[in-house]
VEXDREN-2710 file (C-alpha; in Angstrom, 1 decimal):
% VEXDREN-2710
k/r/px/py/pz
1/MET/164.0/182.8/-100.1
2/ALA/161.3/181.5/-102.4
3/SER/158.4/183.9/-103.0
4/THR/154.9/183.3/-101.8
5/GLU/153.8/182.6/-105.3
6/GLU/156.5/180.0/-105.8
7/SER/155.7/178.2/-102.6
8/GLN/152.2/177.7/-103.8
9/VAL/153.1/176.1/-107.1
10/PRO/152.7/172.4/-106.3
11/SER/149.1/172.8/-105.2
12/LEU/148.2/175.0/-108.1
13/GLU/150.1/172.7/-110.4
14/LEU/147.9/169.8/-109.5
15/THR/144.8/171.6/-110.8
16/GLU/145.8/174.3/-113.2
17/ARG/149.2/173.7/-114.8
18/PRO/149.5/169.9/-115.5
19/ARG/151.7/170.4/-118.5
20/ASP/154.6/172.3/-117.0
21/LEU/157.8/170.3/-117.2
22/ALA/159.4/171.2/-113.9
23/TYR/159.7/173.8/-111.1
24/SER/162.6/174.9/-109.1
25/HIS/162.2/175.3/-105.3
26/ALA/164.7/177.2/-103.3
27/GLY/166.4/175.2/-100.7
28/PRO/166.9/176.2/-97.0
29/GLU/169.7/178.6/-98.0
30/GLY/168.0/179.9/-101.1
31/GLY/170.6/178.4/-103.5
32/SER/169.7/174.8/-104.0
33/SER/166.8/173.7/-106.2
34/GLN/164.7/170.7/-106.8
35/GLU/163.1/169.8/-110.1
36/LEU/159.7/168.3/-110.2
37/ARG/159.2/165.7/-112.9
38/PRO/156.4/166.3/-115.4
39/VAL/152.9/165.0/-114.7
40/ASP/150.7/163.0/-117.1
41/ARG/153.6/161.8/-119.1
42/GLY/157.2/160.8/-119.0
43/ARG/159.0/157.7/-117.8
44/ASP/158.6/158.3/-114.1
45/ALA/154.8/158.9/-114.3
46/TRP/154.3/155.7/-116.4
47/THR/156.6/153.7/-114.2
48/VAL/154.5/154.4/-111.1
49/LEU/151.3/153.8/-113.1
50/ILE/152.5/150.4/-114.5
51/ALA/153.8/149.3/-111.1
52/GLY/150.4/150.3/-109.6
53/LEU/148.6/148.3/-112.3
54/VAL/150.6/145.1/-111.4
55/PHE/149.9/145.5/-107.7
56/GLU/146.2/146.1/-108.3
57/ALA/145.9/143.3/-110.8
58/LEU/147.5/140.7/-108.6
59/PHE/146.7/141.7/-105.1
60/TRP/143.0/142.6/-105.8
61/GLY/142.6/140.0/-108.5
62/PHE/143.4/137.2/-106.1
63/PRO/140.5/137.7/-103.5
64/THR/138.0/138.4/-106.3
65/CYS/138.7/134.7/-107.4
66/PHE/137.7/133.4/-104.0
67/GLY/134.6/131.7/-105.4
68/VAL/137.0/129.0/-106.7
69/PHE/138.4/128.5/-103.2
70/GLN/135.0/128.5/-101.7
71/ASN/133.8/125.6/-103.9
72/TYR/137.0/123.7/-103.2
73/TYR/136.9/124.3/-99.4
74/SER/133.2/123.3/-99.3
75/SER/134.1/119.9/-100.8
76/LEU/136.7/119.0/-98.1
77/PRO/135.6/116.7/-95.3
78/GLU/137.8/118.5/-92.7
79/PHE/135.9/121.7/-93.3
80/GLU/132.4/120.2/-93.5
81/SER/131.5/120.9/-89.9
82/ASP/132.1/124.6/-90.3
83/ALA/131.1/125.0/-93.9
84/GLY/128.8/127.9/-93.1
85/ASN/131.7/130.2/-92.3
86/ILE/133.7/129.5/-95.4
87/ALA/132.1/132.4/-97.3
88/LEU/133.4/134.7/-94.4
89/ILE/137.0/134.2/-95.7
90/GLY/136.3/135.9/-99.0
91/ALA/134.0/138.4/-97.5
92/LEU/136.7/139.6/-95.2
93/ALA/139.5/139.6/-97.8
94/GLN/137.4/141.8/-100.0
95/GLY/135.2/143.7/-97.5
96/LEU/138.2/145.0/-95.4
97/SER/139.6/146.6/-98.5
98/PHE/136.4/148.6/-98.8
99/LEU/135.5/149.3/-95.2
100/GLY/139.1/150.0/-94.2
101/ALA/139.6/152.5/-97.1
102/PRO/139.0/155.8/-95.1
103/PHE/141.3/154.6/-92.3
104/SER/144.2/153.6/-94.6
105/ALA/143.8/156.9/-96.5
106/MET/143.9/158.8/-93.3
107/VAL/147.2/157.2/-92.3
108/THR/148.6/157.8/-95.7
109/LYS/147.7/161.5/-95.6
110/ARG/148.8/161.9/-92.0
111/PHE/152.2/160.4/-92.5
112/PRO/153.2/161.3/-96.1
113/LYS/156.9/160.7/-95.5
114/TYR/156.2/157.0/-94.7
115/GLN/154.1/156.0/-97.7
116/ARG/156.6/153.4/-98.9
117/HIS/157.0/152.1/-95.3
118/GLN/153.2/151.6/-95.3
119/ILE/153.6/149.5/-98.5
120/TRP/156.3/147.5/-96.9
121/ILE/154.0/146.7/-94.0
122/GLY/151.0/145.7/-96.1
123/TRP/152.9/143.8/-98.8
124/PRO/154.3/141.1/-96.4
125/MET/151.0/140.8/-94.6
126/CYS/149.4/139.7/-97.8
127/VAL/152.2/137.3/-98.8
128/PHE/152.6/135.8/-95.3
129/GLY/148.8/135.7/-94.9
130/LEU/148.6/133.2/-97.8
131/LEU/151.6/131.3/-96.5
132/ALA/150.0/131.0/-93.1
133/ALA/146.7/129.9/-94.6
134/SER/148.5/127.0/-96.3
135/PHE/149.2/125.6/-92.8
136/ALA/145.6/126.2/-91.5
137/THR/143.6/123.1/-90.6
138/THR/140.3/124.8/-89.7
139/VAL/138.0/127.3/-91.3
140/ASN/138.7/129.7/-88.4
141/GLY/142.4/129.5/-89.3
142/LEU/141.6/130.4/-92.9
143/VAL/139.4/133.2/-91.8
144/GLY/142.2/134.7/-89.7
145/THR/144.9/134.3/-92.4
146/GLN/143.5/134.3/-96.0
147/GLY/140.6/136.5/-94.8
148/ILE/141.6/139.1/-92.1
149/MET/145.4/139.1/-92.5
150/TYR/145.3/139.4/-96.3
151/GLY/142.5/142.0/-96.3
152/VAL/144.3/144.2/-93.8
153/GLY/147.5/143.9/-95.7
154/PHE/145.9/144.8/-99.0
155/VAL/144.1/147.9/-97.7
156/THR/147.3/149.0/-96.0
157/LEU/149.4/148.9/-99.1
158/THR/146.8/150.3/-101.5
159/TYR/146.3/153.9/-100.5
160/PRO/150.0/154.9/-100.5
161/ILE/150.0/153.8/-104.2
162/ILE/146.8/155.7/-104.9
163/SER/148.3/158.8/-103.3
164/MET/151.4/158.5/-105.5
165/LEU/149.3/158.1/-108.6
166/ASN/147.3/161.2/-107.6
167/GLU/150.5/163.2/-107.6
168/TRP/151.8/161.9/-111.0
169/TRP/148.5/162.0/-112.9
170/VAL/146.5/165.2/-113.0
171/ALA/144.8/166.2/-116.3
172/ARG/144.6/162.4/-117.2
173/LYS/143.7/161.3/-113.7
174/GLY/140.5/159.6/-114.8
175/MET/142.3/157.6/-117.4
176/ALA/145.0/156.5/-114.9
177/PHE/142.5/155.5/-112.2
178/GLY/140.4/153.8/-114.8
179/LEU/143.4/151.6/-115.8
180/ILE/144.1/150.8/-112.1
181/SER/140.4/149.8/-111.6
182/ALA/140.4/147.8/-114.8
183/SER/143.6/145.9/-114.1
184/SER/141.9/143.4/-111.8
185/GLY/139.6/142.5/-114.7
186/VAL/142.6/141.3/-116.7
187/THR/143.5/138.8/-114.0
188/GLY/139.9/138.0/-113.4
189/ALA/139.7/136.7/-117.0
190/PHE/142.3/133.9/-116.4
191/MET/143.3/133.6/-112.8
192/PRO/140.2/131.6/-111.7
193/PHE/141.1/128.9/-114.3
194/VAL/144.7/128.8/-113.1
195/ILE/143.7/128.5/-109.4
196/GLU/141.1/125.9/-110.2
197/SER/143.6/123.8/-112.0
198/LEU/146.1/124.1/-109.2
199/LEU/143.6/123.2/-106.6
200/GLN/142.4/120.1/-108.4
201/LYS/146.0/118.9/-109.1
202/TYR/147.8/119.9/-105.9
203/GLY/145.3/120.8/-103.2
204/TYR/144.9/124.1/-101.3
205/ARG/148.1/124.0/-99.3
206/THR/150.4/123.9/-102.4
207/THR/148.2/126.3/-104.3
208/LEU/148.3/128.9/-101.5
209/ARG/152.1/128.6/-101.2
210/ALA/152.5/128.9/-105.0
211/CYS/150.2/132.0/-105.0
212/ALA/152.2/133.6/-102.2
213/VAL/155.5/133.0/-103.9
214/ALA/154.2/134.3/-107.2
215/LEU/152.9/137.5/-105.6
216/ALA/156.2/138.0/-103.8
217/VAL/158.3/137.4/-107.0
218/LEU/156.1/139.5/-109.3
219/THR/155.6/142.5/-107.1
220/GLY/158.6/142.7/-104.7
221/PRO/161.0/144.1/-107.2
222/LEU/158.4/146.8/-108.1
223/VAL/158.2/148.3/-104.6
224/PRO/161.3/150.5/-105.1
225/LEU/159.7/151.9/-108.3
226/LEU/156.8/153.3/-106.4
227/LYS/157.7/156.8/-105.4
228/ALA/156.0/160.1/-104.7
229/ARG/156.5/163.0/-107.1
230/LEU/156.3/166.0/-104.7
231/PRO/158.9/166.7/-102.0
232/ALA/158.0/165.6/-98.5
233/SER/157.2/169.2/-97.4
234/GLU/154.7/169.7/-100.2
235/ARG/153.1/166.3/-99.5
236/ALA/152.7/167.3/-95.9
237/ALA/150.8/170.4/-97.1
238/LEU/148.5/168.2/-99.3
239/GLY/148.0/166.0/-96.2
240/ARG/145.9/168.8/-94.6
241/THR/142.5/168.0/-96.1
242/ASP/140.0/170.7/-96.6
243/TRP/136.8/169.1/-95.4
244/ALA/134.6/171.8/-96.9
245/PHE/133.3/169.3/-99.5
246/LEU/131.2/167.7/-96.7
247/LYS/129.0/170.8/-96.7
248/LYS/128.2/170.4/-100.4
249/PRO/124.9/168.6/-101.2
250/LEU/126.4/167.1/-104.4
251/PHE/128.9/165.1/-102.3
252/TRP/126.0/163.5/-100.4
253/ILE/124.1/162.9/-103.6
254/TYR/127.0/161.0/-105.1
255/GLY/127.6/159.2/-101.8
256/CYS/123.9/158.1/-101.7
257/ALA/124.0/157.0/-105.3
258/ILE/127.2/154.9/-104.8
259/LEU/125.8/153.4/-101.6
260/VAL/122.5/152.4/-103.3
261/GLN/124.2/151.1/-106.5
262/GLY/126.6/149.1/-104.3
263/LEU/123.8/147.2/-102.6
264/GLY/123.1/145.3/-105.8
265/PHE/126.3/145.6/-107.7
266/PHE/128.2/142.6/-106.6
267/TYR/125.6/139.8/-107.2
268/PRO/126.2/139.0/-110.9
269/ALA/129.9/138.1/-110.4
270/VAL/129.0/135.9/-107.4
271/PHE/125.9/134.1/-108.8
272/LEU/126.2/134.1/-112.6
273/PRO/128.0/130.7/-112.7
274/SER/125.4/129.0/-110.4
275/PHE/122.5/130.7/-112.3
276/ALA/124.0/129.4/-115.6
277/ALA/124.1/125.9/-114.0
278/SER/120.4/126.2/-113.0
279/ILE/119.4/126.6/-116.7
280/GLY/121.5/123.6/-117.8
281/ILE/124.7/125.4/-118.9
282/PRO/127.9/123.4/-118.1
283/PRO/130.2/124.7/-115.3
284/ILE/133.0/125.5/-117.7
285/ASN/130.7/127.9/-119.6
286/GLY/129.7/129.5/-116.4
287/ALA/133.3/130.3/-115.6
288/LEU/133.7/131.6/-119.1
289/LEU/130.8/134.0/-118.5
290/VAL/132.7/135.5/-115.5
291/ALA/135.8/135.8/-117.7
292/LEU/133.8/137.7/-120.4
293/MET/132.5/140.0/-117.7
294/SER/136.1/140.7/-116.6
295/ILE/137.2/141.5/-120.1
296/ALA/134.2/143.9/-120.5
297/GLN/135.1/145.4/-117.1
298/VAL/138.6/146.2/-118.4
299/LEU/137.2/148.0/-121.5
300/GLY/134.4/149.8/-119.6
301/GLN/136.6/151.1/-116.8
302/PHE/139.3/152.3/-119.1
303/ALA/136.7/153.9/-121.5
304/PHE/134.8/155.7/-118.8
305/GLY/137.9/156.7/-117.0
306/TYR/139.3/158.2/-120.2
307/ILE/135.9/159.9/-121.0
308/SER/135.6/161.4/-117.5
309/ASP/138.8/163.4/-118.2
310/LYS/137.0/165.2/-121.1
311/ASN/134.2/167.7/-120.9
312/LEU/131.2/165.3/-120.5
313/PRO/129.5/165.8/-117.1
314/VAL/130.3/162.9/-114.7
315/SER/126.7/162.8/-113.6
316/PHE/125.6/162.1/-117.1
317/LEU/128.1/159.3/-117.5
318/ALA/127.1/157.8/-114.1
319/ILE/123.4/157.8/-115.1
320/VAL/124.2/156.2/-118.5
321/CYS/126.1/153.4/-116.7
322/CYS/123.4/152.8/-114.1
323/ILE/120.5/152.7/-116.6
324/ALA/122.4/150.4/-119.0
325/ALA/123.3/148.0/-116.2
326/SER/119.7/148.0/-114.9
327/LEU/118.2/147.2/-118.2
328/ALA/120.7/144.5/-118.9
329/SER/119.9/142.8/-115.6
330/LEU/116.2/142.8/-116.2
331/THR/116.3/141.5/-119.7
332/PHE/119.5/139.6/-120.5
333/TRP/119.8/138.1/-117.0
334/GLY/116.3/137.8/-115.7
335/LEU/114.9/136.5/-119.0
336/ALA/117.8/134.3/-119.9
337/LYS/117.1/130.7/-120.9
338/SER/120.2/130.1/-122.9
339/ILE/123.9/131.0/-122.9
340/ALA/123.5/133.6/-125.6
341/PHE/121.5/136.0/-123.4
342/LEU/124.0/135.5/-120.6
343/VAL/126.9/136.3/-122.9
344/ILE/125.3/139.6/-123.8
345/PHE/124.5/140.3/-120.1
346/SER/128.1/139.6/-119.1
347/LEU/129.5/142.0/-121.8
348/VAL/126.9/144.8/-121.2
349/TYR/127.0/144.6/-117.3
350/GLY/130.8/144.3/-117.3
351/PHE/131.2/147.4/-119.4
352/PHE/128.6/149.7/-117.8
353/GLY/128.2/148.3/-114.3
354/TYR/131.9/148.3/-113.6
355/GLY/132.3/151.5/-115.6
356/PHE/130.2/153.3/-112.9
357/GLY/132.9/152.4/-110.3
358/THR/135.6/154.3/-112.1
359/MET/133.5/157.5/-111.8
360/ARG/134.6/157.9/-108.1
361/VAL/137.6/160.1/-109.0
362/ALA/135.6/162.3/-111.4
363/MET/132.9/162.6/-108.8
364/GLY/135.5/163.8/-106.2
365/ARG/136.8/166.4/-108.7
366/ALA/133.2/167.6/-109.3
367/VAL/132.7/168.1/-105.6
368/SER/136.0/169.8/-105.0
369/ASP/138.9/171.0/-107.1
370/ASP/141.3/171.0/-104.1
371/PRO/143.9/168.3/-104.8
372/SER/144.2/167.6/-101.1
373/THR/140.6/166.1/-101.1
374/VAL/141.1/163.5/-103.8
375/LEU/142.3/160.7/-101.5
376/SER/139.6/161.5/-99.0
377/THR/136.6/161.6/-101.3
378/TYR/137.9/158.5/-103.2
379/SER/138.2/156.4/-100.0
380/ILE/134.8/157.5/-98.7
381/PHE/133.2/156.5/-101.9
382/VAL/135.0/153.2/-101.9
383/PHE/133.8/152.6/-98.3
384/LEU/130.2/153.4/-99.3
385/GLN/130.2/150.9/-102.2
386/GLY/131.8/148.3/-100.0
387/VAL/128.8/148.2/-97.7
388/GLY/127.0/146.3/-100.4
389/ASN/129.9/143.9/-100.7
390/VAL/129.7/143.0/-97.0
391/LEU/125.9/142.5/-97.2
392/VAL/126.0/140.1/-100.2
393/GLY/125.9/137.0/-98.0
394/PRO/123.0/137.8/-95.7
395/VAL/120.9/139.6/-98.3
396/SER/121.2/136.9/-100.9
397/ALA/120.3/134.3/-98.3
398/ALA/117.1/136.2/-97.5
399/LEU/116.2/136.8/-101.2
400/MET/117.0/133.4/-102.8
401/THR/114.5/130.6/-102.7
402/ALA/115.3/126.8/-102.6
403/SER/113.4/125.8/-105.7
404/THR/114.4/126.4/-109.3
405/GLU/111.8/126.6/-112.1
406/ARG/113.3/127.2/-115.5
407/GLU/110.3/128.9/-117.0
408/HIS/110.0/131.6/-114.3
409/PHE/111.7/134.9/-114.3
410/ALA/115.3/134.4/-113.2
411/THR/114.3/130.7/-112.6
412/GLY/112.4/131.8/-109.6
413/LYS/115.4/131.1/-107.3
414/TYR/117.3/134.2/-108.4
415/GLU/114.4/136.5/-108.9
416/GLY/115.0/138.6/-105.8
417/VAL/118.8/138.9/-106.6
418/VAL/118.2/140.0/-110.2
419/LEU/115.5/142.5/-109.2
420/LEU/117.8/144.0/-106.5
421/THR/120.7/144.3/-109.0
422/SER/118.4/146.1/-111.5
423/SER/116.5/148.3/-109.0
424/SER/119.6/149.5/-107.1
425/SER/121.2/150.7/-110.4
426/VAL/118.1/152.5/-111.6
427/LEU/117.6/154.1/-108.2
428/ALA/121.2/155.4/-108.2
429/ALA/120.5/157.0/-111.5
430/LEU/117.3/158.5/-110.2
431/ILE/119.1/160.0/-107.2
432/ILE/121.6/161.8/-109.4
433/GLY/119.1/162.7/-112.1
434/VAL/116.4/164.1/-109.7
435/TRP/119.0/166.2/-107.9
436/HIS/120.2/167.8/-111.0
437/GLY/116.7/168.3/-112.3
438/TYR/115.7/170.0/-109.0
439/HIS/118.9/172.1/-108.9
440/ARG/118.3/173.3/-112.5
441/LEU/114.6/174.1/-111.7
442/PHE/115.6/176.0/-108.5
443/LYS/118.1/178.1/-110.4
444/THR/115.5/178.9/-113.1
445/LEU/112.9/180.0/-110.5
446/VAL/115.4/182.1/-108.6
447/ARG/116.1/184.0/-111.8
END
């Protein structure tokens, strides 16, 4: 029989002993053993991480390029009568991945032995969602396939992969999750141009079928490489979440900051091309601005993910990200009259604005050092940020004006959007900063 101390090793290992090479666990008869592969390094850990990078880059990179589809669909006569609902396709494909995060994570934790089965459910939903969309003749058909079917499929396959990464990467967890978050920025730098070219040359039916085939061919062979590190019995133990973190004020402080920042976070990627066109910049340069932001996103999310593994407080890093993004929005976006300012904005906002998003893992670790809570805190924070994603459409419609005046701040038309982007970031920084200031003052007075 394994001793009590030995039976607790996997949980302790995730927090205190990330460098041990392997552990032996006695089997049912006490004679067999099972070796655990090393964390944070080794072929197995990197294989799972690289496979996860490819899945995230392709399956999340595709819906983030929906702006290209939206412009194309809006130009088709057959969709003209229902053009107002075209934006709902992209909103659902992206929004479901945010709002469905806690539910997908709950299923992943509740049935740890079936994580790969969950991937095999979500993967074909995405692929066949695009194939079905290629046969759609109405906007409602596209909403149900490219929107709902794809969005549900993506959120279904994502959290088993995140759970596996959580087991393989411990001391370097921030770096690993930073790379996963940044991977969609790589595809965001070139995928819109590829899709735009395909749409103009072949139309949406052939383009959607080509994308479906590409996703299937590039990711299907990787599914068998996605595997958990811990035995099923130990994963079941980790599946029992300790919800004590809900009683900690810091969890709610981080949650409020993420919610507030998310209310203004998504607007630059959506409106930067149209803003550029309003000050006389050619459409191709507007697309290049989004590509530059995607490149900066890759660098920022990797950098802050890596730094968050070090000794710097996550609250400090989050405040830096928010203040930098806020100032960039007010100055380089709001005051822009040429492409030079917008290039600087794309680089600064891409680096710091998106860098804030990769703080979710480090925030979860700051709230609780129990490894069983990582997936829960991460999915809740994703959900809170996603509220802003869902509200982009109605909020922007209320904030934007019809007229454009080049000499006004943000050309007048985009003034409300720019101010919301800036104020939401600075308010998120204030929420975190004021809490820590109050907490430090309270501790001083108690002494």
